[in-house]
N, CA, C and O of each residue as an XYZ file, in Angstrom:
724
protein
N       0.514     -1.373     -0.056
C      -0.215     -0.578      0.170
C       0.910      1.366      0.391
O       1.727      1.681      1.256
N       0.346      2.226     -0.898
C       1.018      3.282     -0.819
C       1.376      4.229      0.282
O       0.565      3.940      1.162
N       1.776      4.743      0.521
C       2.122      5.816      1.972
C       2.349      7.006      1.449
O       2.962      7.219      0.403
N       1.656      8.133      2.462
C       2.453      9.746      1.799
C       2.535      9.879      3.272
O       1.527      9.772      3.970
N       4.077     10.182      3.913
C       4.239     10.672      5.170
C       4.968     11.814      5.193
O       5.372     11.947      4.037
N       5.480     12.973      6.042
C       6.030     14.355      6.251
C       5.990     14.754      4.450
O       7.018     15.026      3.829
N       5.424     14.738      4.190
C       5.242     15.841      2.547
C       6.343     14.594      1.023
O       6.861     14.865     -0.060
N       6.211     13.437      1.763
C       7.434     12.076      0.900
C       6.859     11.043      1.214
O       6.472     10.655      2.316
N       6.775     10.362     -0.270
C       5.771      9.209     -0.487
C       6.694      8.248     -0.550
O       7.771      8.395     -1.128
N       6.281      7.052      0.125
C       6.682      6.014      0.304
C       6.488      5.437     -1.392
O       6.650      6.105     -2.413
N       6.014      3.699     -1.257
C       6.404      3.062     -2.560
C       4.682      3.881     -2.794
O       3.562      3.829     -2.285
N       5.195      4.391     -3.576
C       3.701      4.897     -4.551
C       2.517      4.947     -5.901
O       2.398      5.962     -6.586
N       1.611      3.569     -6.165
C       1.549      3.603     -7.342
C       1.063      5.023     -8.103
O       0.797      5.958     -7.347
N       0.929      5.248     -9.567
C       0.736      6.040     -9.778
C      -0.784      6.608     -9.734
O      -1.723      5.826     -9.588
N      -0.993      8.099     -9.875
C      -2.616      8.400     -9.316
C      -2.327      8.970     -7.344
O      -3.160      9.717     -6.831
N      -1.227      8.527     -6.613
C      -1.527      8.878     -5.425
C      -0.937     10.036     -5.168
O       0.207     10.281     -5.549
N      -1.582     10.763     -4.574
C      -1.252     12.256     -3.773
C      -0.237     12.355     -2.420
O       0.294     11.368     -1.913
N      -0.123     13.349     -2.076
C       0.432     13.617     -1.220
C      -0.247     15.571     -0.870
O      -0.494     16.499     -1.640
N      -0.301     15.462      0.261
C      -0.707     17.067      0.906
C       0.078     18.380      1.531
O       0.301     18.578      2.726
N       0.431     19.209      0.440
C       0.923     19.862      0.361
C       0.298     21.445      1.029
O       0.833     22.532      0.809
N      -0.220     21.355      1.380
C      -1.156     22.294      2.102
C      -2.535     22.111      1.931
O      -3.278     22.114      0.950
N      -2.691     21.947      3.173
C      -4.804     22.428      3.923
C      -4.809     23.696      4.893
O      -4.030     24.569      5.275
N      -5.945     23.353      5.048
C      -6.777     24.123      5.541
C      -8.061     23.331      6.532
O      -8.489     22.465      5.769
N      -8.560     23.268      7.362
C      -9.488     22.273      8.162
C     -10.504     22.577      9.261
O     -11.297     21.814      9.812
N     -10.213     24.302      9.500
C     -10.655     25.000     10.142
C     -11.059     24.630     11.710
O     -12.065     25.180     12.159
N     -10.498     23.943     12.351
C     -10.147     23.229     13.395
C     -10.030     24.038     14.649
O     -10.296     23.256     15.562
N      -9.758     25.238     15.150
C      -8.881     25.941     16.041
C     -10.340     26.026     16.526
O     -10.554     25.352     17.534
N     -11.172     26.565     16.133
C     -12.130     27.191     16.407
C     -11.855     29.110     15.571
O     -12.627     30.052     15.745
N     -11.028     29.129     15.031
C     -11.214     30.674     14.295
C     -10.902     29.975     12.215
O     -11.110     28.852     11.757
N     -10.395     31.178     11.549
C     -10.489     31.394     10.482
C      -8.639     30.919      9.852
O      -8.133     31.371      8.824
N      -8.190     30.257     10.503
C      -6.884     29.967     10.682
C      -6.040     31.132      9.691
O      -5.183     30.554      9.022
N      -6.065     32.047      9.538
C      -5.380     33.189      8.701
C      -5.996     33.592      6.971
O      -5.296     34.141      6.121
N      -7.405     33.171      6.776
C      -8.573     33.458      6.212
C      -8.953     34.489      6.542
O      -8.659     34.805      7.695
N      -9.731     35.443      5.750
C     -10.068     36.677      5.784
C     -11.388     36.499      5.608
O     -11.683     35.565      4.863
N     -12.399     37.214      6.143
C     -13.390     37.456      5.610
C     -13.812     38.706      5.653
O     -13.713     39.472      6.611
N     -14.586     39.056      3.948
C     -14.639     40.514      3.942
C     -15.959     41.574      5.093
O     -16.014     42.790      5.274
N     -16.832     40.453      5.649
C     -17.810     41.706      6.525
C     -17.558     40.462      7.874
O     -18.273     39.473      8.033
N     -16.645     40.753      8.530
C     -16.420     40.076     10.058
C     -17.399     40.760     10.951
O     -17.796     40.230     11.988
N     -17.726     41.746     10.616
C     -18.839     42.361     12.197
C     -20.237     42.156     11.607
O     -21.161     42.699     12.212
N     -20.548     41.366     10.387
C     -21.591     41.186     10.112
C     -22.418     40.143     11.010
O     -21.790     39.206     11.503
N     -23.995     40.277     11.281
C     -24.077     38.255     11.307
C     -24.265     37.486     11.039
O     -24.477     36.572     11.836
N     -24.324     37.298      9.459
C     -24.347     36.581      8.791
C     -22.902     37.108      7.677
O     -22.693     38.102      6.982
N     -22.190     35.937      7.961
C     -20.951     35.698      7.468
C     -20.531     34.577      6.845
O     -21.152     33.666      6.298
N     -19.331     34.791      7.018
C     -18.208     33.270      7.018
C     -17.460     33.655      8.334
O     -17.053     34.675      8.891
N     -17.492     32.263      8.544
C     -16.912     32.628      9.862
C     -16.531     30.587     10.092
O     -16.627     29.788      9.160
N     -16.203     30.284     11.260
C     -15.978     29.348     12.108
C     -16.813     28.881     12.407
O     -17.699     29.638     12.805
N     -17.180     27.057     12.434
C     -18.747     26.366     12.758
C     -18.378     25.154     13.442
O     -17.388     24.548     13.033
N     -19.181     24.609     14.653
C     -18.929     23.174     14.950
C     -20.514     22.214     14.300
O     -20.801     21.033     14.104
N     -21.153     23.451     14.166
C     -22.414     22.799     13.756
C     -22.122     21.599     12.994
O     -22.284     20.499     13.521
N     -21.570     21.747     11.408
C     -21.254     20.386     10.976
C     -20.241     20.513     10.472
O     -19.875     21.634     10.120
N     -19.232     19.073     10.216
C     -17.580     19.071      9.906
C     -17.624     17.849      9.499
O     -18.329     17.011     10.062
N     -16.763     17.545      8.312
C     -16.446     16.679      7.943
C     -15.079     15.704      8.900
O     -15.028     14.512      9.205
N     -14.310     16.613      9.099
C     -13.163     15.953     10.031
C     -13.560     17.286     11.424
O     -13.380     18.500     11.513
N     -13.981     16.545     12.046
C     -14.631     17.128     13.467
C     -13.746     17.864     14.133
O     -13.020     17.018     14.656
N     -13.264     19.165     14.511
C     -14.398     19.810     15.309
C     -15.546     20.682     14.305
O     -16.773     20.582     14.310
N     -14.539     21.687     13.337
C     -14.750     22.838     12.730
C     -14.970     22.254     11.401
O     -14.618     21.139     11.018
N     -15.749     23.372     10.602
C     -15.638     23.622      9.501
C     -16.362     25.143      9.125
O     -17.309     25.783      9.580
N     -15.522     25.304      8.210
C     -15.996     26.969      7.352
C     -17.356     27.349      7.079
O     -17.663     26.455      6.290
N     -18.242     27.974      7.183
C     -19.483     28.547      6.757
C     -19.532     29.370      6.549
O     -18.494     30.026      6.460
N     -21.052     30.071      6.265
C     -21.435     31.132      5.656
C     -22.950     30.773      5.882
O     -23.644     29.940      5.298
N     -23.343     31.875      7.169
C     -24.826     32.142      7.384
C     -24.535     32.705      9.030
O     -23.565     33.330      9.459
N     -25.928     32.158      9.843
C     -25.522     32.973     11.029
C     -25.954     31.805     12.111
O     -26.780     30.893     12.160
N     -24.910     32.363     12.958
C     -25.214     31.207     14.402
C     -25.541     32.317     15.412
O     -25.339     33.519     15.241
N     -25.955     31.864     16.241
C     -25.842     30.034     16.504
C     -27.206     30.083     15.892
O     -27.141     28.940     15.439
N     -28.194     30.424     15.578
C     -28.699     29.254     14.771
C     -28.522     29.378     12.726
O     -28.284     30.473     12.216
N     -28.637     28.500     12.130
C     -28.666     28.297     11.189
C     -29.104     29.919      9.903
O     -29.193     31.046     10.390
N     -29.285     29.710      8.544
C     -29.878     30.092      7.816
C     -28.758     31.559      7.240
O     -27.690     31.715      7.833
N     -28.999     32.158      6.523
C     -28.730     33.102      5.740
C     -29.498     34.752      5.680
O     -29.082     35.774      5.133
N     -30.385     34.582      6.238
C     -31.347     35.896      6.008
C     -30.611     37.574      6.235
O     -29.804     38.124      6.984
N     -31.262     37.824      5.361
C     -30.799     39.014      4.678
C     -31.414     39.700      2.884
O     -32.103     39.083      2.072
N     -30.993     40.765      2.788
C     -31.404     41.391      1.479
C     -30.919     41.909      0.651
O     -31.433     42.930      0.194
N     -29.682     41.372      0.116
C     -29.528     40.319     -0.137
C     -27.732     39.550      1.471
O     -27.089     40.203      2.293
N     -27.694     38.102      1.125
C     -26.656     38.107      2.251
C     -25.647     37.803      1.188
O     -25.805     37.147      0.158
N     -24.591     38.402      1.637
C     -23.350     37.812      0.353
C     -22.105     38.400      1.354
O     -22.248     39.128      2.336
N     -20.801     37.839      0.781
C     -19.380     37.305      1.867
C     -18.733     37.218      0.715
O     -19.249     37.371     -0.392
N     -17.321     36.913      0.994
C     -16.208     36.377      0.845
C     -15.384     36.028      1.854
O     -15.695     36.170      3.037
N     -14.474     35.631      1.524
C     -13.402     34.790      2.521
C     -12.375     34.077      1.496
O     -12.605     33.361      0.521
N     -11.008     34.584      2.131
C      -9.917     34.685      1.366
C      -8.923     34.006      1.751
O      -8.447     34.542      2.752
N      -8.338     33.040      1.441
C      -6.916     32.132      1.668
C      -5.965     33.038      2.110
O      -5.824     34.080      1.470
N      -5.241     32.811      3.159
C      -3.746     33.444      3.631
C      -2.754     33.078      1.757
O      -3.411     32.804      0.753
N      -1.484     33.160      1.743
C      -1.159     33.409      0.415
C      -0.280     31.583      0.187
O       0.513     31.168      1.032
N      -0.483     31.144     -0.493
C      -0.427     29.495     -0.456
C       1.115     29.469     -2.120
O       1.174     30.039     -3.210
N       1.844     28.689     -1.529
C       2.694     28.632     -2.776
C       2.628     27.075     -3.263
O       2.633     26.053     -2.577
N       2.563     27.243     -4.713
C       2.550     25.649     -5.353
C       3.253     24.849     -5.082
O       4.016     25.108     -4.151
N       3.366     23.419     -5.775
C       4.509     22.806     -4.915
C       5.501     22.447     -6.312
O       6.357     21.569     -6.422
N       5.002     23.560     -7.408
C       5.915     23.259     -8.880
C       5.610     22.456     -9.485
O       6.496     21.609     -9.595
N       4.556     22.197    -10.098
C       3.882     21.138    -10.862
C       2.748     20.846    -11.313
O       2.026     21.842    -11.285
N       2.210     19.896    -11.743
C       0.700     19.216    -11.712
C       0.428     19.617    -10.048
O       1.152     19.495     -9.060
N      -0.929     20.136    -10.221
C      -1.688     20.372     -8.348
C      -2.516     19.605     -8.508
O      -2.561     18.979     -9.567
N      -3.546     19.381     -7.396
C      -4.922     19.230     -7.398
C      -5.554     19.868     -5.965
O      -4.957     20.074     -4.908
N      -7.199     20.148     -6.355
C      -7.232     21.482     -5.314
C      -8.068     20.425     -4.800
O      -8.263     19.562     -5.656
N      -8.791     20.131     -3.369
C      -9.651     18.933     -3.061
C      -9.882     19.583     -2.204
O      -8.987     20.017     -1.478
N     -11.422     19.910     -1.981
C     -12.686     20.623     -0.833
C     -13.488     19.359     -0.581
O     -13.536     18.374     -1.318
N     -14.170     19.559      0.686
C     -15.413     19.146      0.800
C     -16.284     19.847      1.240
O     -15.913     20.611      2.131
N     -17.549     19.900      0.896
C     -18.588     20.935      0.334
C     -20.317     20.579      1.114
O     -20.949     19.590      1.483
N     -20.455     21.668      1.068
C     -22.148     20.831      1.956
C     -22.706     21.970      1.864
O     -22.389     22.871      2.641
N     -23.928     22.201      0.600
C     -24.673     23.554     -0.340
C     -26.058     23.457      0.200
O     -26.877     22.873     -0.508
N     -26.526     24.041      1.586
C     -27.226     23.229      1.909
C     -28.476     25.074      1.326
O     -29.026     25.886      2.070
N     -28.433     25.011     -0.247
C     -29.140     26.460     -0.579
C     -29.954     26.196     -1.800
O     -29.873     25.219     -2.544
N     -30.785     27.267     -1.892
C     -31.381     27.251     -3.167
C     -30.807     26.296     -4.618
O     -29.679     26.644     -4.968
N     -31.293     25.423     -5.281
C     -30.336     24.813     -6.319
C     -30.754     25.498     -7.233
O     -30.077     25.021     -8.144
N     -31.518     26.462     -7.817
C     -31.843     27.137     -8.668
C     -30.491     28.382     -8.940
O     -29.987     29.223     -8.196
N     -30.210     27.930    -10.597
C     -28.951     28.979    -10.820
C     -29.185     29.904    -10.978
O     -28.564     30.007    -12.035
N     -29.792     31.256    -10.783
C     -30.180     32.527    -10.617
C     -30.004     32.930     -9.269
O     -29.488     34.040     -9.135
N     -30.224     32.473     -8.507
C     -29.840     32.453     -6.788
C     -29.130     31.696     -6.104
O     -28.894     30.541     -6.459
N     -28.603     32.295     -4.849
C     -27.459     31.715     -4.034
C     -26.431     30.770     -5.157
O     -26.344     29.671     -5.703
N     -25.747     32.127     -5.026
C     -24.381     32.137     -5.968
C     -23.181     31.847     -5.037
O     -22.855     32.523     -4.061
N     -22.428     30.450     -5.616
C     -21.298     30.412     -4.401
C     -19.726     29.539     -5.461
O     -19.769     28.433     -5.999
N     -19.204     29.965     -5.454
C     -18.398     29.949     -6.348
C     -16.808     30.038     -5.133
O     -16.790     30.165     -3.909
N     -15.870     29.933     -5.937
C     -13.730     29.191     -5.590
C     -13.733     30.566     -6.818
O     -14.562     31.152     -7.515
N     -12.171     30.616     -6.534
C     -11.394     31.948     -7.212
C     -10.073     32.028     -6.695
O      -9.635     32.554     -5.672
N      -9.237     31.057     -8.112
C      -8.029     31.465     -7.749
C      -7.456     32.872     -8.163
O      -7.640     33.332     -9.290
N      -6.557     33.703     -6.913
C      -6.032     34.808     -7.236
C      -4.910     34.955     -7.395
O      -4.227     34.402     -6.533
N      -4.281     35.572     -8.283
C      -2.598     35.395     -8.433
C      -2.141     37.054     -8.783
O      -2.967     37.936     -8.550
N      -1.463     37.231     -9.067
C      -0.770     38.439     -9.509
C      -1.449     39.097    -10.231
O      -1.900     40.239    -10.155
N      -1.555     37.650    -11.563
C      -2.295     38.134    -12.456
C      -3.702     38.298    -12.571
O      -3.924     38.691    -13.716
N      -4.999     38.156    -11.776
C      -5.396     38.361    -11.578
C      -6.534     37.276    -10.724
O      -6.185     36.690     -9.699
N      -7.760     37.142    -11.256
C      -8.604     36.582    -10.580
C      -9.339     35.284    -12.019
O      -9.665     35.568    -13.172
N      -9.380     33.846    -11.283
C     -10.175     33.026    -11.979
C     -10.924     32.035    -11.311
O     -10.290     31.080    -10.863
N     -12.005     32.065    -11.173
C     -13.485     30.969    -11.160
C     -12.983     29.688    -11.713
O     -12.864     29.387    -12.901
N     -12.636     28.799    -10.390
C     -12.656     27.548    -10.946
C     -13.843     26.534    -10.232
O     -13.586     25.358     -9.976
N     -15.003     27.072     -9.984
C     -15.592     26.459     -9.636
C     -16.958     27.117     -8.795
O     -16.821     27.967     -7.915
N     -18.220     26.601     -9.203
C     -19.132     27.439     -8.515
C     -20.350     25.910     -8.955
O     -20.189     25.121     -9.886
N     -21.655     25.915     -7.786
C     -22.725     24.973     -7.703
C     -22.961     24.325     -8.623
O     -23.313     23.149     -8.530
N     -22.757     25.228    -10.198
C     -23.058     24.140    -11.393
C     -22.030     23.001    -11.673
O     -22.118     22.030    -12.425
N     -21.473     23.227    -11.213
C     -19.746     22.382    -11.558
C     -20.306     21.197    -11.176
O     -20.432     21.471     -9.983
N     -20.836     19.838    -11.300
C     -21.133     18.947    -11.098
C     -21.767     18.177     -9.849
O     -22.508     17.217     -9.636
N     -21.140     19.029     -9.234
C     -21.722     18.578     -7.494
C     -23.011     19.428     -7.182
O     -23.598     19.288     -6.108
N     -23.410     20.258     -8.088
C     -25.026     20.790     -7.624
C     -24.807     21.003     -6.273
O     -23.697     20.999     -5.740
N     -26.113     21.231     -5.593
C     -26.536     22.022     -3.949
C     -27.174     20.362     -3.095
O     -27.156     19.176     -3.424
N     -27.522     20.890     -2.277
C     -28.183     19.811     -1.140
C     -27.218     19.218     -0.286
O     -26.118     18.666     -0.279
N     -28.652     19.798      0.814
C     -27.720     18.857      2.062
C     -26.965     17.456      2.023
O     -27.313     16.455      1.397
N     -25.723     17.639      2.930
C     -25.103     16.032      1.988
C     -23.648     17.037      1.950
O     -23.603     18.238      1.686
N     -22.620     16.215      2.269
C     -20.983     16.647      1.838
C     -20.554     15.432      1.281
O     -20.346     14.244      1.529
N     -20.505     16.776     -0.078
C     -19.454     16.218     -1.090
C     -18.500     16.355     -1.410
O     -18.083     17.214     -0.633
N     -17.266     15.978     -2.461
C     -15.710     15.777     -2.408
C     -15.778     16.892     -3.843
O     -16.518     16.745     -4.816
N     -14.928     17.837     -3.653
C     -14.719     17.969     -5.211
C     -13.067     18.191     -5.201
O     -12.366     18.358     -4.203
N     -12.753     18.156     -6.238
C     -11.459     17.979     -6.955
C     -11.135     18.743     -8.231
O     -11.805     18.518     -9.239
N     -10.289     19.507     -8.244
C     -10.344     20.431     -9.281
C      -8.805     20.384     -9.333
O      -8.199     20.291     -8.265
N      -7.872     20.464    -10.935
C      -6.618     20.404    -11.450
C      -6.336     22.020    -11.035
O      -7.129     22.926    -11.292
N      -5.147     22.181    -10.395
C      -4.823     23.515    -10.724
C      -3.745     23.703    -11.392
O      -2.975     22.746    -11.302
N      -3.372     24.567    -12.038
C      -2.269     25.204    -12.659
C      -1.868     26.337    -12.345
O      -2.035     27.185    -13.221
N      -1.164     26.836    -10.953
C      -0.481     27.716    -11.387
C       0.968     27.740    -11.033
O       1.466     26.823    -10.380
N       1.721     28.864    -11.487
C       2.969     28.758    -11.365
C       3.916     29.768    -10.143
O       5.089     29.660     -9.784
N       3.102     30.504     -9.831
C       3.363     31.145     -8.220
C       2.377     31.490     -6.990
O       1.155     31.607     -7.082
N       2.957     31.593     -6.117
C       1.716     32.066     -5.241
C       0.374     32.309     -5.237
O       0.077     33.284     -5.927
N      -0.472     31.806     -4.742
C      -1.709     32.612     -5.013
C      -2.707     32.345     -3.377
O      -2.416     31.823     -2.301
N      -3.621     32.835     -3.776
C      -4.806     32.930     -2.886
C      -6.033     32.022     -3.208
O      -6.110     31.925     -4.432
N      -7.198     31.194     -2.476
C      -8.329     31.376     -2.995
C      -9.224     32.392     -2.571
O      -8.709     33.221     -1.821
N     -10.550     32.575     -2.873
C     -11.430     33.063     -2.649
C     -12.956     32.400     -2.530
O     -13.301     32.051     -3.659
N     -13.810     32.159     -1.705
C     -14.950     31.276     -1.620
C     -15.455     32.897     -1.857
O     -14.853     33.921     -1.534
N     -16.987     32.733     -2.647
C     -17.955     33.715     -2.220
C     -19.016     33.607     -2.436
O     -19.249     33.143     -3.552
N     -20.129     33.918     -1.633
C     -21.324     33.804     -1.778
C     -22.531     35.066     -1.747
O     -22.400     36.142     -1.163
N     -23.397     34.741     -2.321
C     -24.220     36.224     -2.596
C     -25.935     34.987     -2.693
O     -26.142     33.912     -3.255
N     -26.630     35.725     -1.996
C     -28.292     34.892     -2.150
C     -28.808     35.778     -3.060
O     -29.908     35.641     -3.594
N     -28.173     36.534     -3.220
C     -29.225     37.191     -5.012
C     -30.254     38.401     -4.009
O     -30.245     39.632     -4.001
N     -31.247     37.189     -3.072
C     -32.023     37.958     -2.604
C     -32.335     37.771     -0.929
O     -31.409     37.648     -0.127
N     -33.563     37.769     -0.578
C     -33.843     37.803      0.400
C     -34.586     36.736      0.517
O     -34.940     36.416      1.651
N     -34.884     36.152     -0.314
C     -36.379     35.002     -0.298
C     -35.687     33.783      0.152
O     -34.502     33.670     -0.163
N     -36.367     32.663      0.986
C     -35.844     31.406      1.467
C     -34.927     31.289      2.176
O     -34.607     30.165      2.564
N     -34.562     31.878      2.377
C     -32.696     32.041      3.050
C     -32.856     32.081      4.807
O     -32.048     32.588      5.585
N     -33.789     31.581      5.057
C     -33.670     30.838      6.214
C     -33.640     30.200      6.982
O     -34.624     30.888      7.255
N     -33.519     29.438      7.802
C     -33.261     27.867      8.469
C     -34.498     27.535      9.277
O     -34.663     28.057     10.380
N     -35.597     26.465      8.634
C     -35.469     25.952      7.555
C     -36.322     27.248      6.198
O     -37.038     28.220      6.440
N     -36.057     26.943      5.438
C     -35.049     25.552      4.145
C     -34.172     25.346      3.860
O     -33.799     24.342      3.254
N     -33.489     26.351      4.256
C     -31.702     26.183      3.932
C     -31.252     26.572      4.916
O     -31.761     27.401      5.670
N     -29.644     25.702      5.105
C     -29.220     26.171      6.578
C     -27.745     27.105      5.913
O     -27.157     27.499      6.920
N     -27.283     27.387      5.164
C     -26.416     27.759      4.540
C     -25.020     26.886      3.922
O     -25.173     25.697      3.642
N     -23.876     27.443      3.760
C     -22.773     26.569      3.407
C     -21.722     26.163      3.950
O     -20.795     26.885      4.317
N     -21.771     25.251      4.021
C     -20.041     24.277      5.147
C     -19.242     24.065      3.807
O     -19.553     23.848      2.635
N     -18.041     24.233      4.530
C     -16.970     24.058      3.714
C     -15.628     23.388      4.426
O     -15.138     24.144      5.265
N     -15.119     22.463      4.308
C     -14.197     21.961      5.020
C     -12.676     21.213      4.417
O     -12.680     21.456      3.210
N     -11.616     20.550      4.708
C     -11.057     19.876      4.741
C     -10.415     20.530      3.264
O     -10.151     19.655      2.440
N     -10.124     21.986      2.816
C      -9.384     22.486      1.565
C      -7.751     22.017      1.471
O      -6.791     22.595      1.982
N      -7.753     20.840      0.690
C      -6.361     20.576      0.639
C      -5.686     20.819     -1.029
O      -6.184     20.498     -2.108
N      -4.634     21.371     -0.789
C      -3.713     21.085     -1.550
C      -2.711     20.327     -2.218
O      -1.555     20.659     -1.955
N      -2.915     19.139     -3.232
C      -1.998     18.174     -3.491
C      -1.530     18.092     -4.818
O      -2.036     18.602     -5.817
N      -0.426     17.340     -4.726
C       0.394     17.171     -5.406
C       0.632     15.506     -6.011
O       0.034     14.717     -5.280
N       1.413     14.770     -7.243
C       1.430     13.791     -7.166
C       2.379     12.933     -6.643
O       3.317     13.230     -7.383
N       2.827     12.054     -5.878
C       4.025     11.360     -5.310
C       5.123     10.613     -5.983
O       4.961      9.393     -6.020
N       6.048     11.020     -6.445
C       6.739     11.116     -7.324
C       8.250     10.310     -6.601
O       9.277     10.208     -7.273
């Protein structure tokens, strides 16, 4: 069986990867990520309500209750600067999107920010859709220099934003992975 330990790989079959950077949101704070609206009640924050790897996850919504009431509710959260591994890489993360499934409502996206600009690499229409329940997303990442990640959410309107029917957005276990060689 292949193993990756301390950023080096043992005997690894083709396709195995190692984690070269991660954000788990288990310390009770944003861990270096920056939210655009930290003073708002509805915002990006860390919660222990749900997580794929306990105790915490990144959450867009209102605490201690859930949902994202507002007209509209919107915000962004940006990672600290990340140095790519130099070569092919993949971005993996877990998402639970308990939001409106209609394309024109409740926009969630992920952008890569480099000194050359911003590029959207994922949104709720990219194969995973919406719905409560954790799903893993794997995206190829081709960057040559330092970069940041930014999750953005915009409810577009104030309709159906309370819990129930929708709890909000949960993100966990964001990982930058490189092939084992």
